[in-house]
N, C-alpha and C positions, 0 to 999 in steps of 0.2 A: 504494500500500500504506500502511496506517495503522500507525504504530509506537506501541506502548503505552509510556507514561511508566514509568520505573523504579519510582517510588513506588507507582504503581497495580499494577505487577507484584508488588512485595513484599507489599502488603496483600492482593491477590487470592490469592497463594500461601499466605499465612498463614490466610486465611479457609477455604481448601479443604484445609488440612492438609498441603500440599506442602512447607511450611517451618515452623519453629517461630515462635510469637509471642514476639518478643524485642525488645531495644532498637532494632534496625533497623526492625522493624514499627512501633514506637511513634514513631520519628523520621519515618518515612514518613507515618504518620497525622497528625502535627503539620503537615507540609508540605501535605498534601492539605486539612486543615482550614483552614489559612491561605488557600490558594487559593480554597476554596469561599466563605469569608467575603468575600474581595475580589470574587468574582463576584456575590455577593448584593447588592452596592451598585448593580448595574444592575437596572432594573425587569424586564428580560428574564429575569433569573435569580433574582429575589427568592424564588421558591418552591422552588428546587432544594434538595434535602436528600440526605443519605447514605441508603443502604438501611438497613433495621433491623439487619442483621448488621454492617454497617460502623459504625453508630451505637453498637452494643453494644461493639464493639472499641474505638472511640474513648473511650467511658466508662471502659473498663478501662485504657486508656493514661493517662487523666487521673489515675486512682487510683494507678497504678504510678509515674508521674513525680512527682505531687504529693505 
């Protein structure tokens, strides 16, 4: 059985409207963004990106935090 990471669950639930977009969502987005950047250092994952919906949420998080 595959267990989904808590940060993925928080962001997924926020995207589907099952939970509000709040500081917890933004914190989870920051963690996931950091993980993605580390993955991109490998040639195998260099082209991996967030979905358009997650990217939009990430941009909102940058504005809210910044």
